[in-house]
C-alpha positions in Angstrom: -0.6 39.6 -10.4 1.5 37.1 -8.4 4.7 37.8 -5.9 6.9 37.1 -8.5 5.8 39.5 -10.8 5.7 41.9 -8.5 9.2 41.5 -7.2 10.3 41.7 -10.7 8.4 45.3 -11.6 10.2 46.6 -8.9 13.4 45.4 -10.3 12.7 46.6 -13.4 11.7 50.0 -11.7 15.1 50.6 -9.5 17.3 49.3 -12.8 15.7 52.0 -14.6 16.4 54.6 -11.9 20.1 53.4 -11.3 21.1 51.2 -14.8 22.1 54.5 -16.6 24.1 56.1 -13.9 27.6 56.5 -14.4 28.2 56.1 -10.7 26.1 53.3 -10.1 27.8 51.8 -12.9 31.3 52.2 -11.8 30.1 50.6 -8.1 28.8 47.6 -10.2 31.5 46.6 -12.4 33.7 47.2 -9.1 31.8 44.6 -7.5 31.3 42.1 -10.4 35.3 42.2 -11.3 36.3 41.3 -7.7 37.4 37.9 -7.0 35.1 35.9 -9.6 36.2 32.4 -8.3 34.2 32.9 -5.2 31.0 33.6 -7.0 28.5 30.1 -6.1 25.1 29.5 -7.6 24.0 25.8 -7.7 20.5 24.9 -8.4 18.9 21.5 -7.9 15.5 20.2 -9.3 13.8 16.5 -9.9 12.4 15.3 -12.9 10.0 12.7 -12.5 10.2 9.7 -14.2 6.4 8.2 -14.1 5.1 4.3 -14.5 2.6 5.0 -16.9 1.1 1.5 -16.4 -0.7 2.0 -13.1 -1.9 5.1 -14.4 -3.2 2.9 -17.8 -5.1 0.5 -15.7 -6.8 2.6 -13.7 -8.0 4.5 -16.4 -9.3 1.4 -18.4 -10.8 0.2 -14.8 -12.7 3.8 -14.6 -14.4 3.4 -17.0 -16.4 0.4 -15.7 -16.7 1.5 -12.8 -18.5 4.7 -13.9 -20.3 1.9 -15.7 -21.3 0.1 -12.7 -22.5 3.4 -10.8 -24.9 4.3 -13.6 -26.4 0.8 -13.1 -27.7 2.1 -9.9 -28.3 -1.8 -8.2 -30.7 -1.4 -5.6 -33.6 -3.5 -3.9 -37.4 -3.1 -2.8 -37.4 -2.7 1.2 -40.7 -3.1 2.2 -42.4 -1.7 5.1 -45.9 -2.7 6.3 -48.3 -1.6 9.5 -52.0 -1.4 10.5 -53.2 1.9 10.6 -57.3 3.3 11.0 -59.4 3.2 7.8 -59.2 7.4 8.1 -55.7 7.4 7.2 -55.4 4.6 4.5 -54.6 6.8 1.0 -54.0 3.7 -1.4 -54.8 0.0 -0.9 -53.2 -2.6 -2.2 -53.2 -6.0 -3.2 -51.1 -6.7 0.3 -53.6 -5.1 2.2 -56.4 -7.1 0.4 -54.8 -10.3 1.6 -54.0 -9.0 5.1 -57.7 -8.5 6.0 -58.6 -11.9 4.1 -56.3 -13.2 6.9 -57.3 -11.1 9.9 -61.2 -10.5 10.1 -61.2 -9.2 13.4 -60.5 -5.7 11.9 -63.8 -5.9 10.7 -65.4 -5.1 14.4 -69.3 -4.3 12.9 -71.7 -6.2 10.3 -73.0 -3.0 7.6 -76.6 -2.9 7.1 -78.1 -4.2 3.9 -76.7 -3.4 0.7 -73.7 -1.5 2.6 -70.3 -2.4 1.9 -68.0 -4.0 4.6 -65.7 -1.2 5.6 -63.1 -2.5 8.2 -61.9 -0.3 11.2 -58.2 -0.7 10.6 -56.3 -1.8 7.5 -52.8 -2.6 6.4 -50.8 -0.1 4.5 -47.4 -1.4 2.4 -44.7 1.2 1.7 -42.3 0.2 -0.9 -38.6 1.6 -0.4 -35.2 1.6 -2.7 -32.7 0.4 -0.6 -29.3 1.1 -2.7 -27.1 -0.1 -0.3 -26.5 -3.5 -1.8 -23.2 -5.6 -1.5 -21.8 -4.6 -4.8 -22.6 -0.4 -4.3 -21.3 -0.6 -0.9 -18.1 -2.9 -3.0 -17.7 0.1 -5.6 -17.9 3.1 -3.2 -15.1 1.3 -1.2 -13.1 0.9 -4.2 -13.6 4.8 -5.1 -12.5 5.6 -1.5 -9.4 3.6 -2.1 -8.6 5.2 -5.3 -8.7 8.2 -4.1 -6.5 7.7 -1.3 -4.0 6.0 -3.8 -4.2 8.3 -6.6 -3.9 11.1 -4.4 -1.1 9.8 -2.6 1.3 8.9 -5.3 -0.1 12.6 -7.4 1.2 15.1 -3.9 4.4 12.7 -3.6 5.0 13.5 -8.0 3.9 17.2 -7.4 6.2 17.8 -4.5 8.8 16.3 -6.3 8.3 18.4 -9.3 7.6 21.6 -7.9 10.7 21.2 -5.5 13.5 24.2 -6.0 17.2 24.1 -4.0 19.7 27.3 -4.5 22.9 27.7 -2.9 24.4 31.0 -3.6 27.3 32.7 -2.3 29.5 35.5 -2.7 32.9 36.7 -1.2 34.0 39.9 -2.3 36.4 42.7 -1.0 36.7 46.2 -2.9 39.2 49.1 -1.7 39.6 51.9 -3.1 40.9 55.3 -1.3 37.8 56.0 0.5 36.3 53.1 1.0 36.9 49.1 2.0 33.4 47.3 1.0 33.7 43.5 2.0 30.8 41.4 1.2 29.8 37.7 2.6 26.8 36.5 1.3 25.2 33.3 1.6 21.9 32.0 0.5 20.3 29.0 0.6 16.5 28.4 -0.2 14.1 25.4 -0.3 10.9 25.7 -2.3 8.0 23.1 -2.5 5.8 25.2 -5.0 7.9 25.9 -7.7 5.5 27.1 -10.3 8.9 26.8 -12.8 9.6 22.4 -13.0 11.7 20.9 -14.8 10.3 20.8 -18.7 9.3 17.9 -19.6 5.9 17.5 -21.4 6.0 13.8 -21.1 5.9 13.7 -17.2 3.2 16.9 -17.5 1.2 15.2 -19.6 1.2 12.1 -17.6 0.4 14.7 -14.3 -2.7 15.9 -16.0 -3.2 12.1 -16.6 -3.5 11.1 -13.0 -5.6 14.8 -12.3 -7.7 13.4 -15.0 -8.3 10.4 -12.8 -8.4 11.8 -9.5 -11.4 14.2 -11.0 -13.4 11.4 -11.8 -13.3 9.5 -9.1 -14.2 13.1 -7.2 -17.1 13.1 -9.4 -18.2 9.1 -9.1 -18.1 9.9 -5.0 -20.2 13.3 -5.5 -23.2 11.2 -7.0 -26.3 10.7 -5.6 -25.7 6.6 -5.3 -22.6 7.3 -3.7 -23.8 9.6 -1.4 -26.5 7.4 0.0 -24.2 4.3 0.5 -21.7 6.7 2.2 -24.3 6.4 4.8 -24.1 2.8 5.5 -21.1 0.9 7.2 -18.2 0.6 4.6 -17.0 -3.1 3.6 -13.6 -4.7 4.6 -11.4 -7.5 2.9 -11.9 -10.1 1.3 -14.3 -9.1 -0.6 -17.6 -12.1 -1.3 -17.2 -12.4 -4.8 -20.8 -12.7 -5.5 -22.5 -13.7 -8.3 -23.0 -10.1 -9.7 -19.3 -9.0 -9.2 -18.5 -12.4 -11.2 -20.6 -12.3 -14.1 -21.6 -8.6 -14.8 -18.9 -7.1 -16.8 -19.0 -3.8 -15.2 -18.7 -5.1 -11.7 -16.2 -8.1 -12.9 -13.5 -5.7 -14.5 -14.4 -3.3 -11.1 -13.2 -6.4 -9.1 -9.9 -6.6 -11.4 -9.4 -3.3 -11.1 -9.3 -3.3 -7.3 -7.4 -6.7 -7.1 -4.7 -5.0 -9.3 -4.5 -1.7 -6.6 -4.6 -3.7 -3.5 -1.5 -5.8 -5.2 0.3 -3.2 -6.2 3.6 -2.3 -4.7 6.1 0.3 -5.3 5.7 4.4 -5.1 4.7 4.3 -9.3 7.7 6.4 -9.6 11.2 7.1 -10.1 12.6 10.4 -10.4 16.8 12.0 -10.9 18.0 15.0 -9.6 18.9 18.0 -12.7 21.7 20.1 -10.9 22.7 23.6 -12.9 25.8 25.4 -11.8 25.4 29.2 -13.0 29.1 30.2 -12.1 30.9 32.0 -13.4 28.7 34.5 -13.4 26.8 35.6 -16.7 26.7 39.2 -17.4 23.4 40.2 -16.6 23.4 37.7 -13.2 26.3 39.3 -11.9 25.2 43.0 -12.6 21.8 42.3 -10.7 23.3 40.7 -7.6 25.7 44.1 -8.2 22.9 46.0 -7.8 21.1 44.1 -5.3 24.3 44.2 -2.7 24.5 47.7 -3.5 21.0 48.6 -2.1 21.5 46.2 0.8 24.3 48.5 1.6 22.7 51.6 1.3 20.1 50.3 3.3 22.6 50.0 6.2 24.2 53.2 5.4 20.9 55.1 5.5 20.1 53.4 9.3 23.4 53.7 10.6 23.7 57.5 9.8 20.3 58.0 10.8 19.4 60.1 7.5 16.3 59.0 6.1 14.5 62.2 7.0 17.1 64.1 4.8 17.1 61.4 2.2 12.9 61.8 1.7 13.0 65.8 2.3 15.6 65.3 -1.4 13.1 62.9 -2.8 10.4 65.2 -2.2 12.3 68.2 -4.1 12.9 65.5 -6.9 9.6 64.3 -7.5 8.6 68.6 -7.5 11.3 68.9 -9.7 10.0 65.7 -12.4 6.4 67.2 -11.7 7.4 71.0 -12.6 9.7 69.5 -15.7 6.4 67.4 -16.7 3.7 70.3 -16.1 6.2 73.2 -18.7 6.6 69.8 -21.1 2.8 69.8 -21.1 2.3 73.9 -21.3 5.2 73.5 -24.5 2.9 71.0 -26.4 -0.6 73.0 -25.6 1.3 76.3 -27.0 2.4 74.0 -29.6 -1.4 72.6 -30.3 -2.7 76.1 -30.0 -0.3 77.0 -32.9 -1.7 74.9 -35.4 -5.0 75.1 -35.0 -4.2 78.5 -35.7 -2.2 77.9 -38.6 -5.0 75.4 -39.9 -7.4 78.0 -40.4 -9.9 76.0 -37.8 -11.4 77.1 -34.7 -10.0 75.7 -31.3 -13.2 73.0 -31.1 -12.8 72.1 -34.7 -9.3 71.0 -33.7 -10.5 69.8 -30.8 -12.7 67.7 -32.6 -10.3 66.3 -35.0 -7.8 65.8 -32.4 -10.6 63.2 -30.5 -11.2 62.0 -33.5 -7.6 61.2 -34.0 -7.3 59.6 -30.5 -10.0 57.8 -30.8 -8.0 56.0 -34.1 -4.9 55.8 -32.5 -6.8 54.1 -29.4 -8.0 51.8 -31.7 -4.7 51.2 -33.2 -3.6 50.8 -29.5 -5.8 48.4 -28.6 -4.7 46.1 -31.6 -1.2 47.2 -31.2 -1.6 46.2 -27.3 -2.5 42.8 -28.6 -0.2 42.6 -30.8 2.3 43.2 -28.0 0.5 40.9 -25.9 1.4 37.9 -28.1 4.7 39.4 -28.7 5.2 39.2 -25.2 3.4 35.6 -24.7 6.2 34.8 -28.0 8.7 36.3 -26.1 8.4 34.6 -23.0 7.7 31.1 -24.9 11.4 31.7 -26.7 12.9 32.4 -23.0 11.1 29.7 -22.0 12.7 27.7 -25.1 15.9 29.7 -24.6 16.4 27.9 -21.7 14.8 24.8 -22.0 17.9 24.6 -24.8 20.8 26.2 -22.8 20.1 23.4 -20.0 19.5 20.5 -22.5 23.1 21.9 -24.4 24.4 21.8 -20.9 23.3 17.9 -20.4 23.8 17.7 -24.2 28.0 19.0 -23.6 27.5 17.1 -20.3 26.4 13.5 -21.7 28.7 14.1 -24.7 31.6 14.0 -22.6 30.8 11.0 -20.4 30.5 9.3 -23.9 34.1 10.5 -25.0 35.0 9.6 -22.2 33.6 6.3 -21.9 34.7 5.7 -25.9 38.2 6.7 -24.6 38.1 4.0 -22.3 36.4 1.3 -24.4 39.2 2.0 -26.9 41.6 1.4 -24.2 40.1 -1.5 -23.1 39.5 -3.2 -26.5 43.8 -1.9 -27.2 44.5 -3.6 -23.6 42.5 -6.5 -24.8 44.1 -6.9 -27.8 47.7 -6.9 -26.6 46.8 -9.4 -23.6 45.0 -12.0 -26.0 48.6 -11.4 -28.4 50.6 -12.2 -25.5 48.7 -15.0 -24.1 48.2 -16.7 -27.4 52.0 -16.2 -28.2 53.0 -17.6 -24.5 50.1 -20.3 -24.8 51.8 -21.4 -28.2 55.3 -21.8 -26.8 53.9 -23.4 -24.0 52.4 -25.7 -25.9 55.6 -26.2 -28.1 57.7 -27.3 -25.0 54.8 -29.4 -23.8 54.9 -31.4 -27.2 58.4 -31.3 -27.5 59.0 -32.9 -23.8 55.9 -35.2 -24.3 57.4 -36.7 -27.5 60.5 -37.1 -25.9 58.6 -39.4 -22.8 56.3 -40.5 -25.0 59.4 -42.9 -27.1 61.1 -43.7 -24.1 57.5 -44.6 -22.4 56.7 -46.7 -25.3 60.5 -48.5 -25.5 60.2 -49.2 -21.8 56.6 -51.2 -22.5 57.6 -52.7 -25.4 60.6 -54.3 -23.1 58.4 -55.1 -20.2 55.9 -56.8 -23.1 58.2 -59.0 -24.0 59.2 -60.2 -20.7 55.8 -60.4 -19.8 55.4 -62.6 -22.5 58.6 -65.2 -21.7 57.6 -65.7 -18.0 53.5 -66.0 -19.2 54.4 -68.5 -21.5 56.8 -70.3 -19.3 53.6 -70.6 -16.7 51.3 -71.8 -18.9 53.7 -74.9 -19.6 54.1 -75.5 -16.0 50.4 -74.8 -15.4 49.4 -77.3 -18.0 51.5 -80.1 -16.5 50.2 -79.4 -13.3 47.0 -79.9 -14.6 47.4 -83.3 -16.2 48.8 -84.5 -12.9 45.8 -83.1 -11.1 43.4 -84.7 -13.3 44.5 -88.2 -13.1 45.0 -87.5 -9.3 41.0 -86.7 -9.3 40.0 -89.7 -11.3 41.9 -92.2 -9.2 39.9 -90.1 -5.7 37.0 -90.5 -7.9 36.8 -93.9 -7.9 38.0 -94.4 -4.4 34.3 -92.1 -3.3 32.3 -93.8 -5.5 33.5 -97.6 -3.4 33.0 -95.7 0.0 29.9 -94.1 -1.4 28.1 -97.4 -1.7 29.5 -98.9 1.5 28.1 -95.8 3.4 24.9 -96.5 2.2 24.6 -100.2 2.8 25.5 -99.3 6.5 23.3 -95.9 6.9 20.6 -98.8 5.5 21.4 -101.3 8.2 21.5 -98.6 11.4 17.8 -97.0 10.4 16.3 -100.5 10.3 17.6 -101.0 13.7 16.8 -97.9 14.8 13.3 -97.7 13.4 12.0 -100.7 15.6 13.7 -99.6 18.9 13.0 -95.2 18.7 9.3 -96.4 17.4 8.0 -97.3 21.1 10.3 -94.8 23.0 8.6 -92.3 20.7 5.3 -92.7 21.2 5.7 -93.1 24.9 7.6 -89.8 24.8 5.2 -87.9 23.3 2.8 -88.8 25.7 5.0 -87.8 28.3 5.8 -84.6 26.7 1.9 -83.8 25.9 1.0 -84.4 29.4 3.2 -82.1 30.2 2.6 -79.4 28.1 -1.2 -79.8 29.5 0.1 -79.2 33.1 2.1 -76.4 32.7 -0.8 -74.3 30.7 -2.9 -75.3 34.1 -0.3 -74.1 35.9 0.4 -70.7 34.0 -3.6 -70.6 34.2 -3.9 -70.8 37.6 -1.4 -68.4 38.5 -2.8 -65.8 35.7 -6.1 -66.3 37.9 -4.5 -65.8 41.6 -2.8 -62.4 39.7 -6.3 -61.4 38.1 -7.7 -62.0 41.5 -4.6 -59.8 43.4 -5.2 -57.1 40.7 -1.3 -57.8 39.1 -2.4 -58.7 35.8 -4.6 -56.3 33.8 -5.4 -57.1 30.2 -2.8 -55.8 27.5 -1.4 -56.1 24.1 1.4 -58.4 25.1 -1.0 -61.4 23.7 -1.3 -60.1 20.3 1.6 -62.0 18.6 0.7 -65.2 17.2 2.9 -67.5 19.8 1.3 -65.7 22.8 -2.2 -65.8 21.5 -1.8 -69.8 21.1 -0.1 -69.7 24.5 -3.3 -68.1 26.2 -5.4 -70.7 24.1 -3.9 -73.3 25.4 -4.0 -72.5 29.4 -7.4 -71.1 28.6 -8.1 -75.2 27.2 -6.3 -76.5 30.2 -7.9 -74.7 32.9 -11.6 -75.2 31.4 -10.9 -79.2 31.8 -9.2 -78.7 34.7 -12.5 -76.7 35.5 -14.5 -79.6 34.3 -13.2 -81.9 36.3 -12.5 -80.1 38.9 -16.2 -79.3 39.2 -17.8 -83.2 38.5 -15.6 -84.2 41.5 -16.1 -81.5 43.7 -20.5 -81.9 43.3 -19.9 -85.6 43.6 -17.9 -85.3 47.1 -20.5 -82.6 47.9 -23.4 -85.1 47.4 -21.5 -87.5 49.6 -21.2 -85.4 52.4 -24.9 -84.0 52.5 -26.3 -87.2 51.7 -23.8 -88.9 55.1 -25.5 -85.5 57.1 -28.9 -86.8 56.4 -28.5 -90.2 57.0 -26.8 -89.3 60.3 -29.8 -86.8 61.2 -32.4 -89.5 60.6 -30.4 -92.1 62.6 -30.6 -89.4 65.6 -34.1 -89.4 64.9 
């Protein structure tokens, strides 16, 4: 039994004592009727709208993840160790191969006919290792899915289980002998409300999310994942091995990881569902008045320190009720005894009959209890459906009012649109007519003016054409005369040019050759001087090789300088050698004469 059931049973028991009492009913009515406009009770719940896409993708991917886990991929790890022959339990192929390579482990020669027994032997232990990359990827994916689902499921459940209520009451009751002022404000927010907004779709989706979470936790608890969890977890980016790319189960698991890792958003949205219970219903107002009176009674009891008196009165009333029940029981026993005597049966027989009758009644009572439970369940379901119906009716009323309001707005806008369109159309037609009239007048005036201008222009053009034709004839005659004169001058000029060319050709030939020789000599001397200057600058470190000779002109200049300096160097070397020989021979001759 949860706490809500306990409080409800306590309220029912409390109401049994007060609901039919005249004085209590009078006090409750006085509280209910006082200032009902000040009553307030607003509640807020949240309706979650969950995006099914990520749930669907998770469900589809988990099917392949589960198959990949069942594959239990592994590799064999080989551990070898050389042990004494006494500890060898089983000889394998690897042991024989190792012994063939290490004959030093045979330290004594056997007697004739005995087998060769080594002192030591290589033992191989093959162990299955499940910490392959693909299994570690599955473990990382399952951990990521666990956190991914848990984060969203907790937020969804927190919103669905959130309940907020805001209650306030302000009343004042005055009688001849009592003034009762009531100021109450209760604000409650709960995150564990077991009765969320009735929505079958969101409930079914939440169950699907919980199923996905259960599958993920189950896969994480498998022996394979428990073994893989002992190894370091891999980190993104994921290395796409051949198994991840080619194996269908692992390929689908990788696709699920890519989808989850790139998923943005919360995966759900929500809307507030508000309910206003003011003015209070008759039952709600009566129950609240009952609770206010109980609170006032508690304060009154403590304020007057009459708890002992009330306890004594309570015990006396309980004693009186017990005596009344015992008296009723005695009266029933007397009636039963009288019936036994009247039935001509002994008391024992009558008791047996009553016992059988009680058993039958108990069986009927058990069946009746089952029926009552079914009825209670159906009544509870009816109450839930009734509340849902009220909430839906309220929302339907709100939406109907909004729809009516929108319809009125749409009708008003349509009417305004029609009126504005008609007014604009009429104004446009009037303006168009006015503009058309004005344009017709302007067009006629412009056509008349344009025809006059065209006539004057044509007349002026014809007069100018006649003048130009006369001028053209005159110019043609002058051009013919000038052409005849020009032809005569051209022949005279050609004759004189020929005479001048013949005269200059004789004088210029001799002078040109002499000038060319002089120019070539000057260019060579200039190149030589430039080469000497560059050589001196190189000796002094003031000239370094550079890219300024990359152009064609500078490169040709550099070649000419090199050629001139080379000619100078050869001629100077010959002359210097001759001079040195003369000096050496002269000194030898002088020395010979002296000797």
